C-alpha distance (Angstrom), angle and dihedral (degrees) to the residues before:
residue distance angle dihedral
M1 . . .
C2 3.80 . .
A3 3.74 117.9 .
S4 3.73 126.5 169.4
L5 3.81 140.8 -161.0
V6 3.69 121.7 -150.9
A7 3.82 130.5 -154.1
L8 3.87 126.4 170.1
I9 3.76 133.5 -142.3
A10 3.68 123.1 -172.4
L11 3.83 119.3 -146.9
C12 3.81 124.7 -149.5
L13 3.74 105.4 -2.8
P14 3.85 129.4 45.7
V15 3.78 112.8 -108.9
G16 3.77 134.4 166.5
P17 3.80 123.6 -50.1
A18 3.77 115.1 -41.9
R19 3.72 102.8 177.8
A20 3.72 136.0 108.1
V21 3.75 145.5 176.9
I22 3.74 105.3 -178.2
Y23 3.73 130.2 168.3
L24 3.82 130.0 -159.8
N25 3.79 120.4 -166.4
P26 3.78 110.2 -164.5
P27 3.69 118.5 163.7
A28 3.95 93.0 -87.7
G29 3.83 95.0 59.8
T30 3.70 140.6 -85.6
L31 3.85 130.8 -41.1
S32 3.82 119.7 -168.4
L33 3.82 132.6 -173.5
L34 3.84 126.3 -164.1
V35 3.77 123.7 -175.3
G36 3.82 125.2 173.0
P37 3.73 145.3 102.2
V38 3.76 116.8 -55.4
S39 3.81 91.1 -119.6
D40 3.88 90.9 62.1
P41 3.79 113.3 -5.6
V42 3.84 93.3 178.2
G43 3.82 101.6 38.9
L44 3.82 106.6 40.5
A45 3.79 140.8 57.5
A46 3.71 118.7 -106.4
A47 3.81 105.9 -131.3
V48 3.84 113.8 156.0
S49 3.77 118.4 -153.5
F50 3.90 130.3 -167.0
V51 3.86 117.7 -159.9
L52 3.71 118.8 -164.1
V53 3.78 126.3 -169.6
L54 3.76 123.7 -148.0
G55 3.76 98.5 -102.9
Q56 3.77 94.8 53.3
V57 3.71 102.7 47.8
G58 3.84 110.5 127.8
N59 3.85 93.8 -10.2
G60 3.85 94.8 127.9
T61 3.80 95.2 -111.5
P62 3.81 107.6 126.0
V63 3.84 115.3 -121.2
V64 3.75 114.6 -136.7
G65 3.77 117.1 -135.1
T66 3.75 126.8 -142.3
P67 2.98 143.7 -103.9
V68 3.86 108.5 38.6
V69 3.79 107.3 -124.1
H70 3.80 125.2 -135.9
I71 3.80 114.8 -145.5
E72 3.85 119.1 179.8
M73 3.84 128.5 170.6
A74 3.76 114.8 -177.7
G75 3.82 130.4 -177.0
L76 3.82 128.2 -163.1
R77 3.74 123.2 -165.2
S78 3.82 103.7 -149.4
G79 3.76 99.1 -151.5
P80 3.76 145.0 -30.7
G81 3.74 119.1 -28.0
A82 3.78 141.7 82.0
S83 3.79 122.3 -22.7
F84 3.78 117.9 -108.2
N85 3.76 132.4 -152.5
A86 3.82 130.3 -139.3
E87 3.78 131.0 -168.4
L88 3.85 130.9 -154.1
R89 3.76 111.9 -147.4
A90 3.95 135.5 180.0
S91 3.81 123.2 -150.2
V92 3.73 110.7 -158.6
P93 3.84 135.8 -179.8
A94 3.75 118.4 -117.0
F95 3.85 95.3 -117.0
I96 3.78 145.6 16.7
V97 3.78 104.1 -132.0
S98 3.84 140.0 -151.9
G99 3.77 108.2 -179.6
P100 3.84 105.8 -59.0
N101 3.93 93.2 -15.8
Q102 3.80 120.1 97.6
I103 3.73 136.2 -166.9
P104 3.78 115.7 -163.8
M105 3.78 116.6 -117.2
S106 3.84 86.8 -133.1
D107 3.81 86.0 72.7
I108 3.80 86.0 71.5
S109 3.76 119.4 82.3
W110 3.73 137.9 164.9
T111 3.80 141.8 -144.6
S112 3.76 118.1 -151.6
A113 3.81 128.8 -144.3
A114 3.83 119.9 -159.0
I115 3.84 115.6 -100.6
G116 3.85 95.7 -161.2
T117 3.72 145.4 -6.1
G118 3.78 136.0 -115.8
G119 3.75 135.6 61.3
S120 3.77 94.3 -68.6
V121 3.83 93.6 62.4
S122 3.88 123.5 71.8
T123 3.85 123.8 -175.0
I124 3.69 122.3 -130.1
A125 3.86 107.8 -113.1
D126 3.74 121.5 -115.2
G127 3.84 113.5 -100.8
S128 3.73 150.2 128.3
F129 3.76 137.0 -105.8
I130 3.75 114.1 -91.9
A131 3.82 123.7 -98.2
G132 3.81 112.7 -102.5
G133 3.76 95.5 19.3
G134 3.79 129.8 -104.3
S135 3.67 135.3 112.9
Q136 3.78 125.7 -30.2
T137 3.77 134.7 177.6
I138 3.80 112.6 -116.4
G139 3.81 97.0 -176.3
S140 3.78 145.7 -46.6
L141 3.70 141.7 -138.1
T142 3.86 139.9 -163.4
V143 3.76 122.0 -140.0
S144 3.77 120.7 -160.6
S145 3.74 133.9 -167.2
A146 3.93 115.2 -38.7
N147 3.77 90.9 -15.7
V148 3.77 136.1 126.4
R149 3.83 120.6 -141.8
T150 3.79 126.9 -176.4
L151 3.73 132.2 -163.2
G152 3.87 115.9 -172.4
G153 3.70 151.9 111.4
D154 3.77 146.4 -169.9
L155 3.77 99.0 -105.7
T156 3.83 123.4 -151.3
F157 3.81 109.3 -163.0
S158 3.83 121.4 -150.3
F159 3.78 135.1 -171.7
A160 3.79 112.8 -136.0
N161 3.92 94.0 -136.8
T162 3.84 94.1 -161.6
V163 3.76 94.5 132.6
A164 3.81 131.2 52.3
Y165 3.74 100.4 -127.2
P166 3.75 119.5 -167.5
A167 3.97 112.7 -86.7
G168 3.76 115.4 -94.8
N169 3.74 146.7 111.0
Y170 3.76 103.5 -80.4
G171 3.83 122.0 -160.6
P172 2.74 161.7 -44.0
A173 3.81 99.2 -136.4
T174 3.76 116.8 173.5
V175 3.76 123.0 -142.1
T176 3.79 113.2 -161.8
Y177 3.83 118.0 -152.5
T178 3.80 118.2 -160.4
A179 3.85 131.5 -176.4
H180 3.84 113.5 -149.7
W181 3.69 134.5 -169.5
L182 3.81 107.6 -133.1
């Protein structure tokens, strides 16, 4: 049985609410997904912005976006039985646009800070969005009998800034995070 959770994050320009705490309860246990700014992951929208000043456009120095985004997927096995696996995925558009101008989403990367310690918490690996857009796996976890496992991170997004794109207000571009039972 495949079930999924969805949470959205908007990049570049603030848009409507982009937060979620969602629980699925299939027979195997519980899977939850939380996405939101570190300052208030449950109560605020996660809309990441990048601000470039004239002297730094296209100079190859990455531009850090704000705010930092907290992402946490947790699985709980409710009793004895077989282990189950869950996967965290991100679906992204190919580009962030401003009129006819486009910035590839692959110019956006993230670094991930640990959200906890111990054997039951795994940190999302640093990475970048895939070229051409689409769905990509961000991480996975295995939950065994009567055990809670968490995959997450406080993600800081960066814009590569290796090309001097035409001036404009780019975005919004929406990234959809989903948690799936496998």
